[in-house]
C-alpha positions in Angstrom: 116.0 90.9 130.5 115.6 90.1 126.8 115.9 86.6 125.2 119.0 86.2 123.1 119.0 84.9 119.6 122.1 84.0 117.5 123.3 86.5 114.8 123.3 84.2 111.8 125.5 86.5 109.7 128.4 86.7 112.0 131.3 84.4 112.6 130.5 82.1 115.6 126.9 83.3 115.6 127.1 85.4 118.7 124.0 85.6 120.8 122.4 89.0 120.6 119.4 90.4 122.8 116.2 90.4 120.9 112.9 92.3 121.2 114.2 95.7 122.2 111.5 97.2 119.9 109.5 97.2 123.0 111.6 100.1 124.3 110.5 102.0 121.3 106.8 101.1 122.1 106.9 102.0 125.6 108.9 105.3 125.0 106.6 106.3 122.3 103.4 105.7 124.4 104.7 107.8 127.2 106.1 110.6 124.9 102.7 111.0 122.9 100.6 110.9 126.1 102.8 113.8 127.4 102.3 115.6 124.1 98.5 115.1 124.6 98.3 116.3 128.1 100.5 119.2 127.3 98.0 120.4 124.8 100.6 121.0 122.0 98.5 119.0 119.7 95.1 120.3 119.5 92.2 117.9 119.2 89.2 118.1 116.8 85.7 117.0 118.1 87.4 115.3 120.9 89.6 113.1 118.5 93.4 113.5 119.2 96.1 112.8 116.9 98.7 111.8 119.4 96.2 109.2 121.1 95.2 107.8 117.9 98.9 107.2 117.1 99.4 105.8 120.5 96.7 103.3 120.0 98.2 102.2 116.6 101.8 102.0 117.9 100.6 100.0 120.8 98.8 97.4 118.5 101.8 97.2 116.3 104.0 96.2 119.4 101.3 93.8 120.5 101.3 92.1 117.1 105.1 91.8 117.2 105.1 90.4 120.6 102.5 87.7 119.6 104.8 86.8 116.6 108.0 86.8 118.7 106.1 84.5 121.3 103.9 82.5 119.1 105.5 82.5 115.4 102.1 83.6 113.9 101.4 82.3 110.3 101.3 84.9 107.6 97.7 84.4 107.1 97.0 85.9 110.6 99.8 88.6 110.4 98.5 89.8 107.1 95.1 90.9 108.4 95.6 91.8 112.1 96.7 95.3 111.3 93.2 96.0 110.0 92.1 96.2 113.6 94.5 99.2 114.1 93.0 101.0 111.2 89.7 101.6 113.1 91.1 104.5 115.2 92.6 106.0 111.9 89.2 105.7 110.1 87.5 107.6 113.0 90.1 110.4 113.0 90.1 110.8 109.2 86.3 111.4 109.3 86.5 113.7 112.2 89.3 115.6 110.8 87.7 115.5 107.3 90.8 114.5 105.7 91.0 114.5 101.9 89.6 111.2 100.3 91.5 111.5 97.3 95.1 110.3 96.4 97.2 112.1 93.8 99.6 110.0 91.8 102.2 111.0 89.3 101.3 110.6 85.7 97.9 109.5 86.8 96.4 112.4 88.5 93.9 112.7 91.4 91.9 109.6 92.3 88.8 110.4 94.3 87.6 107.4 96.6 84.9 109.4 98.6 83.5 107.0 101.4 85.6 104.0 100.2 88.7 106.0 101.4 87.8 105.4 104.9 86.7 101.9 104.9 88.9 100.4 102.0 92.0 102.5 101.4 93.0 103.3 105.1 92.9 99.7 106.2 94.8 98.7 103.0 97.5 101.3 103.7 97.8 99.9 107.4 97.9 96.4 106.3 100.4 96.8 103.5 102.8 99.1 105.0 103.0 97.1 108.3 103.5 93.9 106.6 106.0 94.9 104.0 108.1 96.7 106.5 108.1 93.5 108.6 109.1 91.3 105.6 112.3 93.2 104.8 114.6 92.1 107.6 117.1 89.5 108.4 120.1 91.6 108.2 121.6 94.1 110.7 120.1 97.5 110.1 117.4 96.7 107.6 114.6 96.7 110.2 115.7 100.0 111.7 117.6 102.0 109.2 115.2 101.7 106.3 112.0 102.6 108.2 113.8 105.6 109.7 114.7 107.0 106.2 111.1 106.9 105.3 109.8 108.3 108.6 112.4 111.3 108.3 110.9 112.1 104.9 107.3 112.1 105.9 108.3 114.3 108.9 110.1 116.8 106.7 106.6 117.3 104.8 104.6 117.6 107.9 106.1 120.5 110.0 102.7 120.9 111.9 102.9 117.4 113.1 106.8 117.2 113.5 106.5 117.2 117.3 104.7 113.9 117.4 107.5 111.8 116.1 110.6 113.9 117.1 111.4 112.1 120.3 110.3 108.5 119.1 112.5 109.2 116.0 115.7 110.0 118.1 115.2 106.8 120.3 114.7 104.8 117.2 118.0 106.0 115.7 119.8 105.1 118.7 118.4 101.6 118.5 119.3 101.6 114.6 123.1 102.5 115.7 123.1 99.7 118.1 121.4 97.4 115.6 123.8 98.1 112.7 126.7 97.1 115.0 124.9 93.7 115.8 124.6 94.8 119.6 120.7 94.4 119.6 117.8 93.3 117.4 114.4 95.2 117.7 112.7 91.9 116.7 109.1 91.6 115.3 107.8 93.9 118.0 110.1 96.8 116.7 109.4 96.0 113.0 105.6 95.9 113.3 105.5 98.9 115.7 107.6 101.0 113.3 105.5 99.8 110.3 102.4 100.8 112.2 103.9 104.2 112.9 104.9 105.0 109.4 101.3 104.0 108.1 99.5 106.0 110.9 101.6 108.9 110.7 101.1 109.2 106.9 97.3 109.0 107.3 97.2 111.5 110.1 99.3 114.0 108.2 97.5 113.3 104.9 100.7 112.2 103.0 99.3 109.1 101.2 101.0 109.8 98.0 104.5 110.3 99.4 104.0 107.2 101.5 103.3 105.1 98.5 106.3 106.3 96.6 108.6 106.0 99.5 107.6 102.4 100.3 107.9 101.2 96.7 111.2 99.2 97.5 109.2 97.4 100.3 106.4 96.7 98.1 108.8 95.3 95.4 110.5 93.1 98.1 107.2 91.8 99.4 105.8 91.1 95.7 109.0 89.1 95.0 108.7 87.0 98.3 105.0 86.3 97.8 105.1 85.4 94.1 107.9 82.7 94.7 106.0 81.3 97.6 102.7 81.1 95.6 104.2 79.7 92.3 107.4 77.7 93.2 106.7 77.1 97.0 110.2 78.2 97.9 111.4 80.8 100.4 114.3 83.3 99.9 117.5 82.1 101.4 121.1 83.5 101.6 124.2 81.8 102.3 127.1 83.3 104.6 130.5 82.1 104.0 132.0 83.7 107.0 132.9 87.0 105.4 130.1 87.6 102.7 126.6 87.0 101.8 125.6 85.4 98.6 122.5 83.8 97.0 121.7 81.5 94.1 118.2 82.8 93.4 116.2 86.1 93.3 113.3 85.6 95.5 113.6 88.7 97.6 115.3 92.1 97.3 118.2 91.0 99.4 118.7 87.9 97.5 118.4 89.8 94.2 121.2 92.2 95.2 123.5 89.3 96.3 122.6 87.1 93.3 126.0 85.5 92.4 127.4 88.6 93.8 129.1 88.2 97.3 128.6 91.3 99.5 129.1 92.0 103.1 126.3 92.7 105.4 127.0 96.4 105.5 127.3 96.5 101.6 123.8 95.0 101.4 122.4 97.5 103.9 124.1 100.3 102.2 122.5 99.5 98.8 119.1 99.0 100.2 119.3 102.2 102.3 120.3 104.0 99.2 117.1 102.8 97.4 115.0 103.9 100.2 116.7 107.4 100.2 116.3 107.7 96.3 112.4 106.9 96.6 111.9 109.0 99.6 113.6 112.0 97.9 111.4 111.5 94.8 108.5 111.5 97.1 109.8 114.8 98.7 110.4 116.5 95.4 107.0 115.6 94.2 105.1 116.7 97.2 107.0 120.1 97.9 105.6 123.1 96.1 107.2 124.0 92.9 108.5 127.6 94.0 110.8 125.6 96.5 113.0 124.9 93.6 
């Protein structure tokens, strides 16, 4: 059913089914519709969090399908997520969510009306694209987003039910992806990136999201700076056993710079970075009596 692509970092480059992220999109859609019709999540002025999240996930999956089929240029992929920000803007206004963001060492920054029409679109655009950019190795596109999503869910008990089912399915896909049995493709990476951004806006966890995705932002900054200034893309060499690079143009190539590592070792290092920053976000967000 799914097109197969070669696993570039395995001996013999075996063919692996690609695009299984569509399963996550379809399951999440059905799951959230059931949540909506069950009445578990209450609506405010006719605006429902499950339905808003459904729209965003579907659009993320649609973007991924377009990219898988047409290989979209980054100039289009960068700004397409702005369309998915529209239902989030409407929900944020109807739910009267905070228009401020609290940052460590800086304090509270109030954006007032600019939060709806500037900050929310930026959150969706940045998170979706940075999550999509960190990939290429088995597990990166599945394990790392799951770590951040688990952290956000731990801080939003009242909205936990929204992502419980989708998270379990995503972890199952991650287990297969780590073993090189399936690829989620751009469909999966865009959909999960959109999920993280939308869930953070709906649950009003903007500060936690910003801290958690710092490794993603660092990776994208490295990639974009090298493309803009030296017109070179990040590349990694596989010698049949280990990965190594001779430059530092992405997070993966920085970790493997003159340091041969296996695919699993690279995944472990980057996953650990995600755990560290997500834990920092949790510690900052949780009330002090917790300690």
